[in-house]
Phi, psi and omega in degrees: 000342179295323179295317180294319178296321180295316180292321178296322182285311187264349173064228186297328181296331176295324177291320181296314179296317179299319178297316179295321177296315179298319178295320177294321178296331178297329179290328183272319183242080183293151179171337175100338185286318184295335175301313183288323177293318177297319179295320178296319178295320178294316179297318178298317180295316180294321178297318179291336177292322187263338181232135180286113181233129177290152188302325177298322177290330176296322177293321178297315179298315178301311182299317180292316178297320179297313181296317182293314182293319179290320177299316179293321178298315180295327181286320188257359183288339178082181182287157179288182180292132179290135183277143176278350176225079186292339181258025185304312180255016178227062187304319184292330183294337181290344182273348184300131181094345180280155175250147181209175180250133181290134174278320179236150181293154173270115177240135182053034174088354184233136177209192181226152183212134180263123175229130184055240181252018185230145174261124184253143169282137178236152180234133180176194179289153180299124182219155179279159176298143182091355177285146177276132180230159176244131181277122185251340183200154175235131179232089185068240179262012180252125177261133178261132186233164173222158178297137182266000000 
């Protein structure tokens, strides 16, 4: 209730100060959202300076402006920066489509395969050690294979 009392007492200036604080916070905590919230607060404050608006309607105006501005930003900002290492945290996915030779036979659907410096568990049809397989899917640390 203190926020409502503060806005009711100080009126439009409280929105202007809140908007400036949100814009300053964007410099410290980057992400893009606080810019739009700060802008919505500033517009609400400037509007309330020139037109007498009761505080409940000021909150509605701020909320509507914030939702619209953030929605438009999300729609038009475009894709993020393309990564030069798209599989950084998905190590197993980079092996999909590769062919390799089984180190251990696949028995009852499970076997082992050495790729790079790691031994991976593989799942697929029963095959003998030394068989060539193609990696078709990654499920966590389990590679799903088929005969190549």
